[in-house]
C-alpha positions as a Markdown table, in Angstrom:
| # | Residue | x | y | z |
|---|---|---|---|---|
| 1 | Met | 31.8 | 146.5 | 39.1 |
| 2 | Lys | 30.9 | 147.9 | 42.5 |
| 3 | Thr | 30.3 | 151.6 | 42.8 |
| 4 | Lys | 30.3 | 153.6 | 46.0 |
| 5 | Thr | 28.4 | 156.9 | 46.3 |
| 6 | Leu | 30.2 | 159.5 | 48.4 |
| 7 | Leu | 27.2 | 161.7 | 49.1 |
| 8 | Leu | 29.2 | 164.6 | 47.7 |
| 9 | Leu | 26.4 | 167.1 | 47.9 |
| 10 | Leu | 26.7 | 166.9 | 51.7 |
| 11 | Leu | 30.4 | 166.2 | 52.0 |
| 12 | Leu | 31.6 | 168.8 | 49.5 |
| 13 | Thr | 30.1 | 171.5 | 51.6 |
| 14 | Gln | 33.3 | 171.0 | 53.7 |
| 15 | Leu | 35.5 | 172.2 | 50.9 |
| 16 | Ala | 38.3 | 173.8 | 52.2 |
| 17 | Cys | 68.9 | 137.7 | 48.0 |
| 18 | Val | 71.9 | 138.2 | 44.9 |
| 19 | Lys | 71.3 | 139.5 | 41.4 |
| 20 | Asp | 70.1 | 136.8 | 39.1 |
| 21 | Asp | 69.2 | 136.6 | 35.4 |
| 22 | Pro | 65.8 | 138.3 | 34.7 |
| 23 | Ile | 62.8 | 136.2 | 35.6 |
| 24 | Val | 60.5 | 135.6 | 32.7 |
| 25 | Ile | 56.8 | 135.5 | 33.6 |
| 26 | Lys | 54.6 | 133.6 | 31.1 |
| 27 | Glu | 51.3 | 133.1 | 32.7 |
| 28 | Val | 49.3 | 136.0 | 34.2 |
| 29 | Glu | 45.9 | 135.4 | 35.7 |
| 30 | Lys | 43.5 | 138.2 | 34.8 |
| 31 | Phe | 40.6 | 139.7 | 36.6 |
| 32 | Ser | 38.2 | 142.2 | 35.1 |
| 33 | Glu | 36.9 | 145.5 | 36.4 |
| 34 | Ala | 33.9 | 143.6 | 38.0 |
| 35 | His | 36.1 | 143.4 | 41.1 |
| 36 | Phe | 36.7 | 147.1 | 41.3 |
| 37 | Thr | 35.0 | 149.3 | 43.9 |
| 38 | Ile | 34.9 | 152.6 | 42.1 |
| 39 | Phe | 34.2 | 156.0 | 43.6 |
| 40 | Asp | 32.9 | 157.9 | 40.7 |
| 41 | Ser | 30.7 | 160.6 | 42.2 |
| 42 | Ser | 33.5 | 163.1 | 41.6 |
| 43 | Pro | 37.0 | 162.8 | 40.1 |
| 44 | Leu | 39.4 | 161.7 | 42.8 |
| 45 | Arg | 43.0 | 160.9 | 42.0 |
| 46 | Ala | 44.5 | 158.9 | 44.9 |
| 47 | Glu | 48.2 | 159.5 | 45.7 |
| 48 | Ala | 48.7 | 157.6 | 49.0 |
| 49 | Ala | 46.9 | 155.4 | 51.6 |
| 50 | Glu | 47.3 | 154.5 | 55.3 |
| 51 | Leu | 45.8 | 151.4 | 56.9 |
| 52 | Arg | 44.4 | 152.4 | 60.3 |
| 53 | Pro | 44.5 | 150.1 | 63.4 |
| 54 | Asp | 40.7 | 149.6 | 63.2 |
| 55 | Gly | 41.0 | 148.3 | 59.6 |
| 56 | Ser | 39.8 | 151.5 | 58.0 |
| 57 | Leu | 41.6 | 153.3 | 55.2 |
| 58 | Phe | 42.7 | 156.9 | 55.1 |
| 59 | Ile | 43.4 | 158.0 | 51.5 |
| 60 | Glu | 44.8 | 161.3 | 50.3 |
| 61 | Gly | 45.2 | 162.7 | 46.8 |
| 62 | Val | 43.8 | 165.4 | 44.6 |
| 63 | Gly | 40.3 | 165.9 | 43.2 |
| 64 | Ser | 37.7 | 168.2 | 41.9 |
| 65 | Ala | 34.1 | 168.8 | 42.8 |
| 66 | Asn | 33.2 | 170.2 | 39.4 |
| 67 | Lys | 34.7 | 167.6 | 37.0 |
| 68 | Asp | 37.1 | 170.2 | 35.7 |
| 69 | Leu | 40.9 | 170.5 | 35.7 |
| 70 | Thr | 41.1 | 172.4 | 39.0 |
| 71 | Arg | 42.7 | 170.1 | 41.5 |
| 72 | Asn | 42.3 | 170.3 | 45.3 |
| 73 | Pro | 43.7 | 168.1 | 48.1 |
| 74 | Phe | 41.3 | 165.6 | 49.5 |
| 75 | Phe | 41.2 | 163.2 | 52.5 |
| 76 | Leu | 38.9 | 160.2 | 52.2 |
| 77 | His | 38.1 | 157.9 | 55.2 |
| 78 | Leu | 36.7 | 154.4 | 54.4 |
| 79 | Asn | 35.6 | 151.9 | 57.0 |
| 80 | Ser | 36.8 | 148.3 | 56.8 |
| 81 | Ser | 34.0 | 147.5 | 54.3 |
| 82 | His | 35.1 | 150.3 | 52.0 |
| 83 | Asp | 32.2 | 152.5 | 52.8 |
| 84 | Pro | 33.0 | 156.2 | 52.9 |
| 85 | Thr | 32.6 | 157.8 | 56.3 |
| 86 | Ser | 34.0 | 161.2 | 55.5 |
| 87 | Leu | 35.4 | 163.2 | 52.6 |
| 88 | Lys | 37.2 | 166.5 | 52.9 |
| 89 | Leu | 38.5 | 168.7 | 50.1 |
| 90 | Ile | 40.6 | 171.8 | 50.7 |
| 91 | Asp | 39.5 | 174.6 | 48.4 |
| 92 | Tyr | 42.5 | 176.3 | 46.6 |
| 93 | Gly | 40.3 | 178.1 | 44.1 |
| 94 | Asp | 42.2 | 178.4 | 40.9 |
| 95 | Arg | 45.3 | 176.8 | 42.4 |
| 96 | Phe | 45.9 | 173.2 | 41.7 |
| 97 | Val | 48.0 | 170.7 | 43.7 |
| 98 | Tyr | 51.2 | 169.6 | 42.0 |
| 99 | Pro | 51.5 | 165.8 | 42.7 |
| 100 | Val | 54.1 | 166.2 | 45.5 |
| 101 | Met | 52.5 | 165.4 | 48.7 |
| 102 | Asp | 53.4 | 163.5 | 51.9 |
| 103 | Leu | 51.1 | 162.2 | 54.7 |
| 104 | Ile | 52.2 | 160.5 | 58.0 |
| 105 | Pro | 50.0 | 159.5 | 61.0 |
| 106 | Ser | 50.9 | 161.2 | 64.2 |
| 107 | Gln | 50.9 | 159.4 | 67.5 |
| 108 | Asp | 47.9 | 161.3 | 68.7 |
| 109 | Gly | 45.7 | 159.6 | 66.1 |
| 110 | His | 45.7 | 162.5 | 63.6 |
| 111 | Phe | 47.8 | 163.1 | 60.4 |
| 112 | Ile | 50.5 | 165.5 | 59.4 |
| 113 | Tyr | 50.0 | 166.5 | 55.7 |
| 114 | Leu | 52.4 | 168.2 | 53.4 |
| 115 | Asn | 51.7 | 169.3 | 49.9 |
| 116 | Gln | 53.0 | 171.6 | 47.1 |
| 117 | Ser | 50.6 | 173.6 | 45.1 |
| 118 | Ile | 50.9 | 175.6 | 41.9 |
| 119 | Phe | 49.0 | 178.7 | 40.7 |
| 120 | Glu | 48.4 | 179.0 | 37.0 |
| 121 | Pro | 49.3 | 180.7 | 34.7 |
| 122 | Asp | 52.4 | 182.1 | 36.4 |
| 123 | Leu | 53.2 | 178.7 | 38.1 |
| 124 | Glu | 53.9 | 180.2 | 41.5 |
| 125 | Ala | 54.5 | 177.3 | 43.9 |
| 126 | Asn | 53.7 | 177.1 | 47.6 |
| 127 | Ile | 54.4 | 174.5 | 50.2 |
| 128 | Asp | 51.8 | 174.0 | 52.9 |
| 129 | Leu | 51.9 | 172.0 | 56.1 |
| 130 | Arg | 48.7 | 170.9 | 58.0 |
| 131 | Lys | 47.5 | 168.7 | 60.8 |
| 132 | Val | 44.2 | 167.0 | 60.0 |
| 133 | Thr | 41.9 | 164.6 | 61.7 |
| 134 | Glu | 40.6 | 161.3 | 60.2 |
| 135 | Ser | 37.5 | 163.2 | 59.0 |
| 136 | Gly | 39.7 | 165.8 | 57.3 |
| 137 | Glu | 39.2 | 168.6 | 59.8 |
| 138 | Ile | 42.2 | 171.0 | 59.7 |
| 139 | Leu | 43.6 | 171.5 | 63.2 |
| 140 | Trp | 46.3 | 174.0 | 62.1 |
| 141 | Glu | 48.1 | 174.9 | 58.9 |
| 142 | Lys | 51.3 | 176.7 | 58.0 |
| 143 | Arg | 52.8 | 178.2 | 54.8 |
| 144 | Leu | 56.4 | 177.0 | 54.6 |
| 145 | Ala | 57.5 | 178.4 | 51.3 |
| 146 | Glu | 56.4 | 180.7 | 48.5 |
| 147 | Ser | 58.4 | 180.6 | 45.3 |
| 148 | Ser | 58.1 | 181.0 | 41.5 |
| 149 | Phe | 59.7 | 177.6 | 40.9 |
| 150 | Arg | 57.8 | 174.3 | 40.7 |
| 151 | Gln | 60.3 | 171.8 | 41.8 |
| 152 | Gln | 60.7 | 172.2 | 45.6 |
| 153 | Trp | 59.9 | 168.5 | 46.3 |
| 154 | Pro | 59.2 | 168.5 | 50.0 |
| 155 | Ser | 59.0 | 165.4 | 52.1 |
| 156 | Leu | 58.1 | 164.6 | 55.7 |
| 157 | Ile | 59.6 | 162.5 | 58.6 |
| 158 | Glu | 58.2 | 161.7 | 62.0 |
| 159 | Leu | 60.8 | 161.3 | 64.8 |
| 160 | Pro | 60.5 | 159.0 | 67.9 |
| 161 | Asn | 59.9 | 162.0 | 70.2 |
| 162 | Asn | 56.8 | 163.0 | 68.1 |
| 163 | Asp | 58.5 | 166.0 | 66.5 |
| 164 | Phe | 58.8 | 165.8 | 62.7 |
| 165 | Leu | 61.1 | 167.1 | 60.0 |
| 166 | Val | 60.2 | 168.8 | 56.7 |
| 167 | Ile | 63.0 | 168.3 | 54.1 |
| 168 | Met | 63.1 | 170.2 | 50.8 |
| 169 | Asn | 65.3 | 172.0 | 48.4 |
| 170 | Asn | 66.5 | 175.4 | 49.4 |
| 171 | Trp | 65.2 | 177.4 | 46.4 |
| 172 | Glu | 65.8 | 180.8 | 48.1 |
| 173 | Arg | 69.4 | 181.1 | 46.8 |
| 174 | Ser | 68.9 | 180.1 | 43.2 |
| 175 | Tyr | 67.0 | 177.8 | 40.8 |
| 176 | Leu | 69.8 | 175.3 | 40.9 |
| 177 | Ser | 70.0 | 174.8 | 44.6 |
| 178 | Lys | 73.0 | 173.1 | 46.2 |
| 179 | Asn | 71.3 | 172.6 | 49.6 |
| 180 | Phe | 68.8 | 170.7 | 51.5 |
| 181 | Leu | 66.7 | 172.8 | 53.8 |
| 182 | Ile | 65.5 | 171.0 | 57.0 |
| 183 | Lys | 62.9 | 172.4 | 59.3 |
| 184 | Cys | 61.9 | 170.7 | 62.6 |
| 185 | Phe | 58.4 | 171.1 | 64.1 |
| 186 | Thr | 56.5 | 170.0 | 67.1 |
| 187 | Thr | 53.2 | 168.1 | 66.7 |
| 188 | Asp | 51.5 | 171.4 | 67.4 |
| 189 | Gly | 53.2 | 173.1 | 64.5 |
| 190 | Glu | 55.8 | 175.1 | 66.4 |
| 191 | Glu | 59.1 | 175.4 | 64.5 |
| 192 | Leu | 62.0 | 174.3 | 66.7 |
| 193 | Trp | 64.9 | 174.8 | 64.3 |
| 194 | Ser | 65.9 | 175.2 | 60.6 |
| 195 | Lys | 69.1 | 174.2 | 58.9 |
| 196 | Glu | 70.7 | 174.1 | 55.5 |
| 197 | Val | 72.7 | 171.0 | 54.5 |
| 198 | Glu | 75.3 | 172.2 | 52.0 |
| 199 | Asp | 76.7 | 169.9 | 49.3 |
| 200 | Asp | 78.7 | 170.4 | 46.1 |
| 201 | Val | 76.0 | 169.1 | 43.8 |
| 202 | Val | 72.5 | 170.2 | 42.7 |
| 203 | Leu | 69.8 | 168.3 | 44.5 |
| 204 | Ile | 66.1 | 167.6 | 44.1 |
| 205 | Thr | 64.7 | 165.8 | 47.1 |
| 206 | Arg | 62.4 | 162.8 | 46.5 |
| 207 | Lys | 61.6 | 161.0 | 49.7 |
| 208 | Ser | 62.9 | 160.9 | 53.2 |
| 209 | Phe | 62.7 | 158.4 | 56.1 |
| 210 | Tyr | 63.8 | 158.0 | 59.7 |
| 211 | Leu | 66.0 | 154.9 | 60.2 |
| 212 | Pro | 65.4 | 153.6 | 63.8 |
| 213 | Val | 68.4 | 151.2 | 63.7 |
| 214 | Asp | 70.9 | 154.0 | 64.0 |
| 215 | Glu | 68.7 | 157.0 | 64.6 |
| 216 | Ser | 69.5 | 158.7 | 61.3 |
| 217 | Ile | 67.8 | 160.3 | 58.3 |
| 218 | Leu | 67.7 | 158.8 | 54.9 |
| 219 | Ile | 67.0 | 160.9 | 51.8 |
| 220 | Leu | 66.6 | 159.9 | 48.2 |
| 221 | Ala | 67.5 | 162.7 | 45.8 |
| 222 | Glu | 68.2 | 163.5 | 42.2 |
| 223 | Val | 71.7 | 164.9 | 41.8 |
| 224 | Leu | 73.1 | 167.0 | 38.9 |
| 225 | Asp | 76.8 | 166.9 | 38.0 |
| 226 | Val | 77.2 | 170.5 | 36.9 |
| 227 | Asp | 80.3 | 169.6 | 34.9 |
| 228 | Thr | 78.8 | 166.7 | 32.8 |
| 229 | Glu | 75.2 | 168.0 | 33.1 |
| 230 | Gln | 74.1 | 164.4 | 33.9 |
| 231 | Trp | 71.5 | 163.5 | 36.5 |
| 232 | Ser | 71.8 | 160.5 | 38.9 |
| 233 | Ser | 69.9 | 159.2 | 41.9 |
| 234 | Gln | 71.7 | 159.1 | 45.3 |
| 235 | Leu | 70.9 | 158.2 | 48.9 |
| 236 | Phe | 72.0 | 160.6 | 51.5 |
| 237 | Lys | 72.3 | 159.7 | 55.2 |
| 238 | Leu | 72.3 | 162.5 | 57.9 |
| 239 | Asp | 72.2 | 162.5 | 61.7 |
| 240 | Leu | 69.3 | 164.0 | 63.5 |
| 241 | Glu | 71.0 | 167.4 | 63.7 |
| 242 | Gly | 71.2 | 167.6 | 59.9 |
| 243 | Asn | 74.9 | 166.7 | 59.5 |
| 244 | Leu | 75.9 | 164.6 | 56.5 |
| 245 | Ile | 77.1 | 161.1 | 57.3 |
| 246 | Asp | 77.3 | 159.2 | 54.0 |
| 247 | Thr | 76.1 | 159.2 | 50.4 |
| 248 | Lys | 75.5 | 156.4 | 47.9 |
| 249 | Asp | 75.1 | 156.5 | 44.1 |
| 250 | Val | 72.3 | 154.2 | 43.2 |
| 251 | Met | 71.3 | 154.8 | 39.5 |
| 252 | Asp | 72.0 | 156.9 | 36.5 |
| 253 | Cys | 68.8 | 158.9 | 35.8 |
| 254 | Asn | 69.7 | 159.0 | 32.1 |
| 255 | Thr | 69.2 | 155.3 | 32.1 |
| 256 | Ile | 65.8 | 155.1 | 33.9 |
| 257 | Gly | 64.4 | 158.5 | 33.4 |
| 258 | Phe | 64.3 | 161.5 | 35.7 |
| 259 | Gly | 62.2 | 160.9 | 38.8 |
| 260 | Ser | 61.5 | 157.2 | 38.0 |
| 261 | Ile | 63.1 | 155.6 | 41.0 |
| 262 | Asp | 61.3 | 155.2 | 44.3 |
| 263 | Val | 62.3 | 154.1 | 47.9 |
| 264 | Lys | 60.7 | 152.8 | 51.0 |
| 265 | Leu | 61.7 | 151.0 | 54.3 |
| 266 | Leu | 60.8 | 147.3 | 54.4 |
| 267 | Asp | 61.7 | 147.2 | 58.1 |
| 268 | Asp | 63.9 | 149.0 | 60.6 |
| 269 | Glu | 67.1 | 147.9 | 58.8 |
| 270 | Thr | 66.3 | 147.3 | 55.2 |
| 271 | Ile | 66.0 | 150.0 | 52.4 |
| 272 | Leu | 64.2 | 149.1 | 49.2 |
| 273 | Leu | 64.7 | 150.8 | 45.9 |
| 274 | Tyr | 62.5 | 150.0 | 42.9 |
| 275 | Tyr | 62.4 | 151.2 | 39.3 |
| 276 | Arg | 62.3 | 150.0 | 35.7 |
| 277 | Thr | 65.1 | 149.8 | 33.2 |
| 278 | Ala | 65.4 | 148.1 | 29.8 |
| 279 | Glu | 66.1 | 144.8 | 31.7 |
| 280 | Gly | 62.7 | 144.9 | 33.5 |
| 281 | Val | 61.5 | 145.8 | 36.9 |
| 282 | Ile | 64.4 | 146.2 | 39.4 |
| 283 | Ile | 64.0 | 145.7 | 43.1 |
| 284 | Ser | 67.2 | 146.3 | 45.2 |
| 285 | Gln | 67.6 | 146.0 | 48.9 |
| 286 | Phe | 70.2 | 147.9 | 50.9 |
| 287 | Thr | 71.3 | 147.7 | 54.5 |
| 288 | Ser | 70.9 | 150.7 | 56.8 |
| 289 | Asp | 74.6 | 151.5 | 56.1 |
| 290 | Leu | 73.8 | 151.8 | 52.4 |
| 291 | Met | 75.4 | 148.5 | 51.4 |
| 292 | Glu | 73.6 | 146.6 | 48.6 |
| 293 | Lys | 72.6 | 143.1 | 49.7 |
| 294 | Ser | 70.3 | 141.8 | 46.9 |
| 295 | Thr | 68.8 | 142.7 | 43.6 |
| 296 | Ile | 65.8 | 141.1 | 41.8 |
| 297 | Val | 65.0 | 141.6 | 38.2 |
| 298 | Phe | 61.8 | 140.3 | 36.6 |
| 299 | Asp | 61.4 | 140.7 | 32.9 |
| 300 | Glu | 58.3 | 139.9 | 30.8 |
| 301 | Ser | 56.4 | 141.0 | 27.7 |
| 302 | Ile | 54.3 | 143.3 | 30.0 |
| 303 | Val | 55.9 | 146.8 | 30.0 |
| 304 | Ser | 55.3 | 147.9 | 33.5 |
| 305 | Ser | 56.6 | 150.3 | 36.2 |
| 306 | Pro | 56.5 | 149.6 | 39.9 |
| 307 | Ala | 54.3 | 151.8 | 42.0 |
| 308 | Asp | 54.6 | 150.1 | 45.5 |
| 309 | Val | 56.2 | 147.1 | 47.2 |
| 310 | Val | 55.0 | 145.5 | 50.4 |
| 311 | Lys | 56.7 | 142.9 | 52.5 |
| 312 | Val | 53.9 | 140.6 | 53.6 |
| 313 | Ser | 53.5 | 138.5 | 56.7 |
| 314 | Asp | 55.2 | 135.4 | 55.2 |
| 315 | Gly | 58.3 | 137.4 | 54.3 |
| 316 | Ser | 57.7 | 137.6 | 50.6 |
| 317 | Leu | 57.5 | 140.8 | 48.5 |
| 318 | Val | 54.3 | 141.8 | 46.7 |
| 319 | Val | 55.0 | 144.3 | 43.9 |
| 320 | Leu | 52.3 | 146.6 | 42.6 |
| 321 | Thr | 53.0 | 147.7 | 39.0 |
| 322 | Thr | 51.2 | 149.6 | 36.2 |
| 323 | Gly | 51.7 | 148.6 | 32.6 |
| 324 | Tyr | 50.4 | 147.0 | 29.4 |
| 325 | Asp | 50.9 | 143.8 | 27.5 |
| 326 | Ser | 52.4 | 144.8 | 24.1 |
| 327 | Asn | 51.0 | 141.6 | 22.6 |
| 328 | Glu | 47.4 | 142.6 | 23.4 |
| 329 | Asp | 46.7 | 146.4 | 23.8 |
| 330 | Ile | 48.2 | 149.7 | 24.8 |
| 331 | Asp | 45.8 | 150.4 | 27.7 |
| 332 | Asn | 47.5 | 150.3 | 31.1 |
| 333 | His | 46.4 | 147.7 | 33.7 |
| 334 | Val | 47.3 | 147.1 | 37.3 |
| 335 | Phe | 49.4 | 144.0 | 38.3 |
| 336 | Leu | 50.4 | 142.3 | 41.5 |
| 337 | Thr | 53.4 | 140.1 | 41.5 |
| 338 | Lys | 54.5 | 138.0 | 44.5 |
| 339 | Ile | 58.2 | 137.2 | 44.8 |
| 340 | Asn | 60.1 | 135.1 | 47.4 |
| 341 | Cys | 64.0 | 134.9 | 47.2 |
| 342 | Gly | 64.0 | 135.8 | 43.6 |
| 343 | Glu | 61.2 | 133.3 | 42.6 |
| 344 | Val | 58.0 | 134.7 | 41.2 |
| 345 | Leu | 55.2 | 132.8 | 42.9 |
| 346 | Trp | 52.3 | 134.4 | 41.0 |
| 347 | Lys | 51.3 | 137.4 | 39.0 |
| 348 | Lys | 47.7 | 138.8 | 38.7 |
| 349 | Arg | 46.2 | 141.5 | 36.4 |
| 350 | Tyr | 43.3 | 143.7 | 37.3 |
| 351 | Gly | 41.8 | 145.9 | 34.6 |
| 352 | Ser | 38.9 | 148.0 | 33.5 |
| 353 | Pro | 37.9 | 149.0 | 29.9 |
| 354 | Arg | 40.0 | 152.1 | 30.3 |
| 355 | Ser | 43.6 | 152.7 | 31.4 |
| 356 | Asp | 44.3 | 152.1 | 35.0 |
| 357 | Ala | 47.1 | 153.0 | 37.4 |
| 358 | Gly | 48.2 | 151.5 | 40.7 |
| 359 | Val | 49.0 | 153.9 | 43.5 |
| 360 | Ala | 49.4 | 152.1 | 46.8 |
| 361 | Leu | 49.2 | 148.6 | 48.4 |
| 362 | Val | 48.6 | 147.6 | 52.0 |
| 363 | Glu | 48.3 | 144.3 | 53.8 |
| 364 | Arg | 45.6 | 143.7 | 56.4 |
| 365 | Pro | 46.4 | 141.7 | 59.6 |
| 366 | Asn | 44.4 | 138.8 | 58.1 |
| 367 | Gly | 46.7 | 138.7 | 55.1 |
| 368 | Asn | 44.3 | 140.3 | 52.6 |
| 369 | Leu | 45.8 | 142.8 | 50.2 |
| 370 | Val | 44.1 | 146.1 | 49.4 |
| 371 | Leu | 45.1 | 147.7 | 46.1 |
| 372 | Ile | 44.4 | 151.4 | 45.7 |
| 373 | Gly | 44.5 | 153.0 | 42.2 |
| 374 | Arg | 42.8 | 155.2 | 39.7 |
| 375 | Thr | 40.8 | 154.2 | 36.6 |
| 376 | Gln | 40.0 | 156.4 | 33.6 |
| 377 | Gln | 36.2 | 156.3 | 33.2 |
| 378 | Asp | 35.5 | 159.3 | 31.1 |
| 379 | Val | 37.9 | 160.1 | 28.3 |
| 380 | Glu | 35.9 | 163.0 | 27.1 |
| 381 | Val | 36.8 | 165.0 | 30.2 |
| 382 | Gly | 40.4 | 165.0 | 29.1 |
| 383 | Gly | 41.9 | 162.2 | 31.2 |
| 384 | Thr | 39.7 | 162.3 | 34.3 |
| 385 | Phe | 40.5 | 159.4 | 36.7 |
| 386 | Asn | 38.3 | 158.0 | 39.5 |
| 387 | Leu | 39.6 | 156.3 | 42.6 |
| 388 | Phe | 39.2 | 152.5 | 42.9 |
| 389 | Leu | 39.9 | 149.7 | 45.4 |
| 390 | Val | 40.5 | 146.0 | 44.9 |
| 391 | Glu | 40.7 | 143.8 | 48.0 |
| 392 | Thr | 42.2 | 140.3 | 47.5 |
| 393 | Asp | 43.1 | 137.3 | 49.6 |
| 394 | Ala | 46.8 | 136.6 | 50.3 |
| 395 | Glu | 47.1 | 135.0 | 46.9 |
| 396 | Gly | 45.8 | 138.0 | 45.0 |
| 397 | Asn | 42.4 | 136.6 | 44.3 |
| 398 | Pro | 39.7 | 139.3 | 44.6 |
| 399 | Asn | 37.2 | 138.9 | 47.4 |
């Protein structure tokens, strides 16, 4: 096991294809925690990662300087050798960050960062927007919402003209909102316009993207049918002025669990949805006009849920999952599975003595894969997790 020291005493002074039958996987190559690079100087729970043009990594998440349950946003910059060059935590005092956060690189080399925070014990929720540098320096910040409700679920989109959109629920009217609220900002934080998108259903926004192929906005949301009281996941498509173009039902939430579906763009024209059902891990591809074009199901004795999917340079998909082998133990481990046109090429497991969880996966230009996750190293702290990295070659073998 490789362990990196973050020099926290210094750095923490900065606080502030077509659907087939399920694919059965029988052989899984296993790698131990000896291949982990663990950052254990302070609890750091990674939530997302960006690969920079110079090969460095910018990781954001929540952490604590005092090994307690207070969570604060952090930004960690690692060079291409995984050595830390900077760590910045934002001090919220007694406030902790609810795990709803979004981070996008801006075209000037900085980052736009959006997060929701909760204050205990009254659970007052705020949404904050910031522009930060690679070293975590805050260039500006804005408070976008203050509310007594937890589920505001904001998301962030950058537009081709460098402006960006914040999309969230409109909790100002009632707890069961029937509206998206869209705010448009310049890269300097100036608000240009704000608009409500009304619909006849109750919505909780999950993720949003800009679709370059037709210059539209894609939103994944949970939808409540107020008559049947049943939740479902839907895709919403809007134009850049916030006008609704189309919707698509994608999954019944009562089948997969509330908030269990995720979405990302594979390329300018392909939308990828991934989730787990009783059948196994499901990966569905949709065209930009919301037409389903392929679904892959891979089923195995390992009970796992997908955390990220990457389209690698040879056109295959590599799926990052977290799960356990019911025939061995109940501790979670991290898996990579490579799939090409419905065929599983290989599956690898990476695990420590404690439960682990995968968070993000990136591919380097040389084909190497970098897996970012969190590993539970100290159960006595009540579930404290530390950030870890595993870098592999293109076949999933650790370097």
